[in-house]
C-alpha positions, -999 to 999 in steps of 0.1 A, spaced: 20 674 -282 46 681 -256 35 652 -235 38 628 -264 74 639 -271 84 635 -235 69 600 -233 87 590 -265 120 603 -252 116 584 -219 107 552 -237 137 556 -260 160 562 -231 148 530 -213 151 508 -244 186 522 -250 197 513 -215 185 477 -216 214 452 -223 211 428 -252 208 390 -244 235 367 -256 226 336 -277 231 311 -248 199 301 -229 198 311 -192 206 281 -168 224 259 -193 262 258 -191 280 259 -224 294 225 -232 273 204 -208 252 175 -220 220 164 -202 221 128 -189 193 103 -195 188 72 -174 163 44 -172 158 17 -146 143 -15 -160 127 -39 -135 110 -73 -137 72 -75 -133 61 -88 -99 47 -123 -95 26 -131 -64 15 -165 -52 0 -178 -19 -2 -210 0 -23 -219 30 -54 -203 45 -64 -177 70 -82 -197 97 -92 -181 130 -103 -215 144 -134 -216 167 -146 -184 184 -172 -187 212 -194 -157 218 -198 -156 256 -224 -129 262 -211 -103 237 -226 -69 246 -206 -47 222 -184 -51 191 -154 -72 199 -123 -77 177 -104 -110 172 -70 -106 155 -51 -135 140 -16 -121 139 9 -129 111 28 -151 136 -4 -173 140 -11 -161 176 -47 -149 182 -56 -118 202 -91 -124 216 -113 -96 231 -132 -100 263 -166 -118 261 -151 -141 235 -132 -174 238 -108 -181 210 -83 -208 200 -47 -199 210 -34 -201 175 -47 -201 139 -32 -205 105 -22 -178 81 -14 -179 44 22 -174 32 26 -152 2 56 -153 -21 67 -123 -43 93 -124 -70 107 -95 -89 139 -74 -92 166 -78 -66 169 -50 -40 136 -34 -49 111 -24 -21 77 -39 -27 46 -24 -11 21 -49 3 -14 -37 -2 -41 -53 19 -78 -43 15 -108 -54 37 -133 -79 24 -165 -94 34 -168 -129 48 -202 -145 42 -217 -167 69 -233 -201 63 -264 -187 80 -266 -155 61 -245 -132 83 -214 -113 73 -182 -102 89 -156 -77 76 -121 -91 74 -93 -66 76 -59 -82 66 -30 -73 89 8 -77 84 39 -59 72 35 -30 48 65 -37 26 93 -61 18 127 -57 2 134 -83 -24 167 -101 -16 168 -123 -47 161 -117 -84 133 -139 -95 129 -174 -80 128 -182 -51 115 -148 -42 106 -136 -7 79 -150 16 57 -130 40 26 -140 61 -7 -121 63 -30 -123 93 -64 -107 98 -89 -91 121 -126 -95 124 -152 -78 146 -179 -98 163 -211 -80 173 -238 -91 197 -260 -97 167 -235 -119 148 -251 -152 140 -233 -185 145 -220 -204 114 -189 -207 93 -178 -175 76 -156 -176 45 -143 -153 18 -111 -141 2 -80 -123 15 -73 -94 -8 -35 -88 -10 -17 -72 -39 19 -60 -43 35 -31 -62 69 -15 -65 
């Protein structure tokens, strides 16, 4: 019985020494009002003109995978054991949206199918983002190039497919 009384006395002493809380929540200054904001932006519109054309590539004793890159400035970087045109053509994309917004350019690889049953992987190349300098029309233009890898087993023919490019704020 003595132990119980001592425990009750200690608990009462602790509770009596704890300060009471005021009615104001912790972390909120009296008289301040929270601020709400919203940024409204236009949806993006993307269009493209032109085509991605590597020109003619001659396989000259290819013994390993070799990459050909058609740069966004239309120049071609050609690996050894290949003979390539000096320039190709690239599509020009136009994006429209809200002025001064940064737009991310998303490029995903696709498969080009050959006229003789082969396939090549096209990896689009170009800038990663663009800042819109006008609101709506005329928008901003950007080019997209691409890279393909030629293997010793690549069959001759014409390869075609789509260039996958999307944009997002």
